[in-house]
C-alpha positions in Angstrom: -117.5 -70.9 3.7 -113.8 -71.3 3.9 -112.2 -70.7 0.4 -108.7 -71.2 -0.8 -108.3 -69.0 -3.8 -105.4 -70.1 -6.1 -104.3 -67.4 -8.6 -101.5 -67.1 -11.2 -100.9 -63.4 -10.5 -101.9 -60.7 -8.1 -104.9 -58.5 -9.1 -103.6 -55.6 -7.1 -103.7 -53.1 -10.0 -106.1 -54.9 -12.5 -105.6 -53.6 -16.1 -106.6 -56.4 -18.4 -109.4 -59.0 -18.6 -107.9 -62.0 -16.6 -106.7 -59.7 -13.7 -110.1 -57.8 -13.7 -112.1 -61.1 -13.4 -109.7 -62.2 -10.5 -110.0 -58.9 -8.8 -113.9 -58.9 -8.8 -114.2 -62.6 -7.7 -111.7 -61.8 -4.9 -113.6 -58.8 -3.9 -116.8 -60.9 -3.7 -114.9 -63.6 -1.8 -113.6 -61.2 0.7 -117.1 -59.7 1.1 -118.9 -62.9 1.6 -116.5 -65.8 2.7 -113.6 -66.6 4.8 -110.9 -66.6 2.1 -107.2 -67.4 1.9 -105.2 -66.5 -1.3 -102.2 -68.3 -2.5 -100.2 -68.1 -5.8 -97.7 -65.9 -7.6 -97.1 -62.3 -6.6 -94.2 -59.8 -6.0 -93.8 -58.3 -2.6 -94.8 -54.9 -3.9 -97.9 -56.4 -5.4 -98.7 -58.2 -2.4 -98.5 -55.0 -0.3 -100.9 -53.2 -2.7 -103.2 -56.1 -2.7 -103.5 -55.9 1.1 -104.2 -52.1 0.8 -107.2 -53.0 -1.3 -108.3 -56.0 0.9 -107.1 -55.4 4.4 -109.3 -58.5 5.4 -106.7 -60.6 3.8 -103.9 -59.7 6.3 -102.2 -62.8 7.4 -104.1 -64.8 4.7 -101.9 -64.3 1.7 -99.3 -66.9 0.7 -97.3 -65.8 -2.3 -94.2 -66.8 -4.2 -92.5 -65.0 -6.9 -92.8 -66.1 -10.4 -89.7 -68.4 -10.9 -89.4 -67.2 -14.6 -89.9 -63.5 -14.0 -86.2 -62.7 -14.8 -85.6 -65.5 -17.3 -84.9 -64.9 -21.0 -88.3 -65.2 -22.8 -86.6 -66.8 -25.9 -84.7 -69.5 -23.6 -88.1 -70.6 -22.0 -89.5 -70.7 -25.5 -86.8 -72.9 -26.9 -87.1 -75.2 -23.7 -90.8 -75.5 -24.4 -90.6 -76.5 -28.0 -88.5 -79.6 -27.1 -90.7 -80.5 -24.1 -93.8 -82.6 -23.9 -95.3 -79.9 -21.6 -96.8 -76.6 -22.7 -94.9 -73.3 -22.3 -97.7 -72.1 -20.0 -97.4 -75.2 -17.8 -93.6 -74.9 -17.4 -93.8 -71.2 -16.6 -96.2 -71.8 -13.6 -94.4 -74.8 -12.1 -93.0 -74.0 -8.6 -91.9 -76.5 -6.0 -92.0 -73.6 -3.4 -95.6 -73.0 -4.2 -96.5 -76.7 -4.0 -95.0 -76.8 -0.5 -97.1 -73.9 0.4 -100.3 -75.6 -0.8 -99.2 -78.9 1.0 -98.8 -77.0 4.2 -102.0 -74.9 4.1 -104.1 -78.1 3.2 -102.4 -80.1 6.0 -103.0 -77.4 8.7 -106.4 -76.2 7.8 -109.7 -77.5 6.3 -111.4 -75.6 3.4 -114.8 -76.0 1.9 -113.8 -74.9 -1.5 -110.5 -74.7 -3.5 -110.9 -72.4 -6.6 -108.1 -72.3 -9.1 -108.0 -69.5 -11.6 -107.1 -70.9 -15.1 -106.6 -74.7 -15.7 -102.8 -74.2 -15.4 -103.3 -73.5 -11.6 -105.6 -76.5 -11.3 -102.7 -78.8 -12.3 -101.1 -78.5 -8.9 -101.5 -81.3 -6.2 -104.4 -80.7 -3.8 -104.3 -83.2 -0.9 -107.9 -82.2 0.3 -111.5 -83.3 0.3 -112.6 -79.8 -0.5 -114.8 -79.1 -3.5 -112.3 -78.3 -6.1 -113.1 -75.8 -8.9 -111.3 -74.4 -11.9 -112.5 -71.1 -13.2 -111.7 -71.3 -16.8 -111.5 -67.8 -18.4 -111.3 -69.5 -21.8 -110.9 -73.0 -23.1 -107.3 -72.6 -23.3 -106.5 -75.3 -26.0 -109.2 -74.0 -28.2 -107.8 -70.5 -27.7 -104.4 -71.6 -28.8 -105.9 -73.4 -31.9 -107.6 -70.0 -32.8 -104.2 -68.3 -32.3 -102.6 -70.6 -34.9 -104.4 -68.5 -37.5 -101.6 -66.1 -37.5 -99.7 -65.8 -40.7 -96.2 -66.0 -39.4 -95.3 -69.8 -40.0 -93.1 -70.2 -36.8 -95.8 -68.7 -34.6 -98.4 -70.8 -36.3 -96.3 -74.0 -35.6 -95.9 -72.9 -31.9 -99.5 -72.3 -31.3 -100.4 -75.6 -32.9 -98.0 -77.4 -30.6 -99.3 -75.4 -27.6 -102.9 -76.4 -28.4 -101.9 -80.0 -28.7 -99.9 -80.0 -25.6 -102.3 -78.0 -23.5 -105.4 -80.1 -24.6 -103.8 -83.1 -22.7 -102.9 -81.0 -19.7 -106.1 -79.0 -19.5 -108.5 -81.9 -19.9 -106.6 -83.9 -17.3 -106.6 -81.1 -14.9 -110.4 -80.6 -15.4 -111.2 -84.3 -14.8 -109.6 -83.9 -11.2 -112.1 -81.1 -10.3 -115.5 -81.3 -8.7 -116.8 -78.6 -11.1 -115.8 -76.0 -13.7 -116.8 -72.4 -14.0 -116.9 -71.1 -17.5 -117.6 -67.8 -19.2 -119.9 -68.8 -22.1 -122.3 -71.4 -23.4 -119.8 -72.0 -26.4 -117.1 -72.9 -23.8 -119.6 -75.2 -22.0 -120.3 -77.0 -25.3 -116.6 -77.4 -26.0 -115.7 -78.8 -22.5 -118.8 -81.2 -22.7 -117.1 -83.0 -25.3 -113.7 -83.1 -23.8 -114.6 -83.5 -20.1 -118.2 -84.8 -20.2 -118.3 -86.0 -16.7 -117.6 -82.8 -14.8 -120.3 -80.2 -14.0 -120.1 -76.8 -15.7 -121.4 -73.6 -14.3 -121.9 -70.5 -16.5 -120.2 -67.6 -14.5 -119.9 -65.0 -17.0 -117.6 -61.9 -17.2 -119.1 -58.7 -15.7 -118.8 -55.0 -15.4 -118.3 -52.7 -12.5 -121.3 -50.4 -13.2 -120.3 -47.8 -10.7 -116.9 -47.5 -12.3 -117.9 -47.7 -16.1 -120.8 -45.3 -16.2 -122.2 -43.2 -18.9 -121.0 -39.5 -19.0 -122.3 -36.2 -20.7 -118.9 -35.8 -22.5 -119.4 -34.9 -26.1 -117.5 -37.4 -28.2 -115.1 -36.2 -30.8 -116.6 -36.5 -34.4 -115.3 -39.5 -36.4 -113.1 -40.9 -33.5 -112.6 -44.6 -32.7 -111.1 -46.3 -29.7 -110.0 -49.7 -28.9 -108.8 -50.7 -25.4 -106.8 -54.0 -24.6 -103.4 -55.5 -23.4 -101.5 -55.4 -26.8 -99.1 -58.3 -26.2 -102.2 -60.6 -26.0 -102.2 -62.2 -29.5 -106.0 -61.7 -30.2 -105.7 -58.0 -29.4 -102.8 -57.2 -31.7 -104.0 -59.5 -34.4 -107.4 -57.6 -34.4 -105.8 -54.2 -34.5 -103.5 -55.1 -37.2 -106.5 -56.5 -39.1 -108.5 -53.4 -38.5 -105.6 -51.1 -39.6 -104.7 -53.2 -42.7 -108.2 -53.9 -44.0 -110.8 -51.8 -42.3 -109.4 -48.3 -41.5 -108.4 -47.5 -45.1 -112.0 -48.0 -46.2 -113.3 -45.5 -43.4 -110.5 -43.0 -44.2 -111.6 -43.1 -47.9 -115.0 -41.3 -46.9 -113.9 -39.6 -43.6 -110.1 -38.9 -43.9 -110.0 -37.0 -40.6 -111.0 -40.2 -38.7 -108.8 -41.2 -35.7 -108.4 -44.4 -33.9 -106.9 -44.2 -30.4 -105.3 -47.5 -29.3 -105.1 -47.9 -25.5 -103.2 -50.6 -23.8 -99.7 -51.6 -22.6 -97.1 -53.6 -24.6 -98.0 -52.8 -28.1 -95.6 -54.7 -30.5 -93.6 -52.7 -33.1 -95.9 -53.8 -35.9 -98.5 -51.4 -34.3 -96.4 -48.6 -32.7 -94.5 -47.9 -36.0 -97.9 -47.1 -37.7 -98.6 -44.1 -35.3 -99.6 -41.0 -37.2 -102.1 -38.2 -37.1 -104.9 -40.8 -37.6 -103.5 -43.6 -35.4 -102.8 -42.5 -31.8 -101.1 -45.0 -29.6 -101.1 -44.3 -25.9 -99.4 -47.2 -24.3 -100.5 -48.0 -20.7 -102.8 -45.4 -19.1 -104.0 -45.4 -15.4 -107.7 -44.7 -16.5 -109.1 -45.8 -19.9 -112.4 -44.1 -19.4 -111.6 -40.7 -20.7 -110.4 -42.3 -23.9 -113.6 -44.2 -24.2 -115.9 -41.4 -23.5 -114.3 -39.2 -26.1 -114.9 -41.7 -28.9 -117.8 -41.8 -31.4 -117.5 -45.6 -31.7 -115.6 -48.4 -29.9 -114.4 -51.0 -32.2 -113.7 -54.6 -31.2 -112.2 -56.3 -34.5 -111.2 -59.6 -32.9 -110.8 -62.6 -35.0 -109.6 -65.0 -32.2 -109.7 -65.5 -28.4 -112.1 -67.5 -26.1 -114.2 -66.7 -23.2 -116.0 -63.4 -23.1 -114.5 -59.9 -23.5 -114.9 -57.6 -20.6 -114.4 -54.7 -22.9 -117.7 -55.4 -24.4 -119.6 -55.1 -21.2 -117.5 -51.9 -20.1 -118.5 -50.3 -23.5 -122.2 -51.1 -23.1 -122.2 -49.9 -19.5 -120.6 -46.6 -20.6 -123.2 -46.2 -23.4 -120.8 -46.0 -26.1 -121.8 -47.1 -29.7 -120.1 -50.4 -30.4 -119.0 -52.3 -33.6 -117.7 -55.8 -33.0 -117.1 -59.1 -34.8 -119.0 -62.3 -33.8 -115.9 -63.6 -32.0 -115.6 -60.3 -30.2 -119.0 -60.5 -28.5 -119.1 -64.3 -28.3 -120.6 -65.6 -25.3 -122.5 -62.3 -24.5 -126.2 -61.8 -25.2 -125.5 -59.1 -27.7 -127.9 -58.8 -30.8 -127.0 -57.2 -34.1 -128.7 -53.8 -34.4 -130.3 -54.2 -31.0 -127.3 -53.6 -28.6 -124.5 -53.2 -31.2 -123.5 -53.7 -34.9 -121.9 -57.1 -35.5 -119.7 -57.4 -38.7 -117.1 -60.0 -39.7 -115.8 -58.7 -43.1 -113.7 -55.7 -43.7 -116.4 -54.2 -45.8 -119.2 -54.9 -43.4 -117.1 -53.6 -40.3 -116.2 -50.4 -42.2 -119.8 -49.8 -43.3 -120.8 -50.4 -39.7 -118.7 -47.7 -38.4 -119.6 -45.4 -41.1 -123.3 -45.9 -40.4 -122.8 -45.0 -36.6 -121.0 -41.9 -37.7 -124.0 -40.4 -39.4 -127.0 -42.2 -37.7 -127.4 -40.5 -34.3 -130.8 -42.2 -33.7 -129.3 -45.6 -34.2 -126.5 -44.8 -31.8 -129.0 -43.8 -29.1 -131.1 -46.9 -29.6 -128.1 -49.2 -29.4 -126.6 -47.5 -26.3 -129.7 -47.5 -24.4 -130.4 -51.3 -25.1 -126.8 -52.2 -24.4 -126.9 -50.4 -21.1 -130.0 -52.2 -20.2 -128.5 -55.5 -21.1 -125.4 -55.2 -18.8 -127.4 -53.9 -16.0 -129.9 -56.9 -16.1 -127.2 -59.7 -16.8 -123.6 -58.7 -16.3 -123.0 -56.8 -13.2 -120.3 -58.3 -11.0 -122.7 -58.3 -7.8 -125.1 -60.6 -9.7 -122.4 -62.8 -11.0 -121.0 -63.3 -7.4 -124.5 -64.5 -6.4 -124.3 -67.1 -9.2 -121.0 -68.3 -7.9 -122.5 -68.6 -4.4 -125.3 -70.7 -5.7 -122.8 -73.1 -7.2 -120.8 -73.3 -4.1 -124.0 -74.1 -2.2 -124.9 -76.7 -4.6 -121.4 -78.3 -4.7 -120.9 -78.4 -1.0 -124.4 -79.2 0.2 -124.6 -76.2 2.2 -127.8 -75.2 3.8 -126.9 -71.5 4.0 -128.2 -69.4 1.2 -125.2 -67.1 1.3 -121.7 -67.3 2.4 -121.9 -68.4 5.9 -124.5 -69.0 8.6 -125.7 -66.1 10.9 -123.1 -66.7 13.6 -120.3 -66.6 11.2 -121.7 -63.6 9.4 -121.8 -61.6 12.7 -118.2 -62.7 13.3 -117.0 -61.5 10.0 -119.0 -58.3 10.3 -117.3 -57.4 13.5 -114.0 -58.0 11.6 -115.0 -55.8 8.6 -115.3 -58.6 6.1 -118.8 -57.8 4.9 -119.3 -54.5 3.0 
């Protein structure tokens, strides 16, 4: 099939959840379809993307983010007095709309897939099947973020939730279908956009990259990985450091937590000490994960599903998470991980894994089996193809018919 893939940023060097999902979807599209990519990217990112996906040579159409060099506070102030959300304003580009118009005028596509609702808000003059891949229900995500203590941030997120609800639901109603990451997201969207088909296309894991090792973990060591400027991540870590970690240190004062991820705010970096190690950005998170006795996911907000959960289970690392942290993933308490929502229960779960090797082995084996069965990107790509087939009425079971397959194989598209 011919697919126009419309993205808000380049996944050339994926380092966080959204970019990882886009990278693996693009990898599947390049391997199984005739794909054209458009959206936002810098020239350097575009060159790096073409190194990873040489089949896209001549098929990328990017513009630079128009707000890349703008003052964050200036944009924020503009948003407060606008009827549109901040995210909407930061992703509007007349130049990108012109590129879309030209592509759709000069070529015919079977599917136009937009990553995130904000990209689905552009104008698509095409009869193609139109799909938004919703990583979260964004207005619900903003509503959860409004639980922060800071009154100004609380007001901002309430306003963003209200504005984005109108924008997101309007964009979703224009689509042929929605891809969503969890059953919870389906239930929310069924209420706000009931007439649009929804397909469960969960997040996944690259099981060949995240694999178990024989590294012996450091005793009483914890790890958390995530982009730290993302509100749910830094809220969760501050919650952990304030209310959970002291309870663990009271019994095991030598315990360490390593916080891995770029753009940590000062509320976290200033707390670095012998027990709290903050790495900032790293090229490879796996060594930090494999050295840890327990991976912690103390999230209290957010939407969709967390790739970090699948990566931890695929690596066979004992996991403690909140209910929200593992939301939308078929993780069961005391079968695949320990799930705890109060500071006391979370601390006790970590302490139990420190001393119960048998339980650690049981959880990691079951967790590994779960991701191998349900959450590999290869399997998820097949689910996406089945949705494409159903929505387009295609008679082919895969990406293309046999003639097209031979043509693309000759050009190195299929792997």
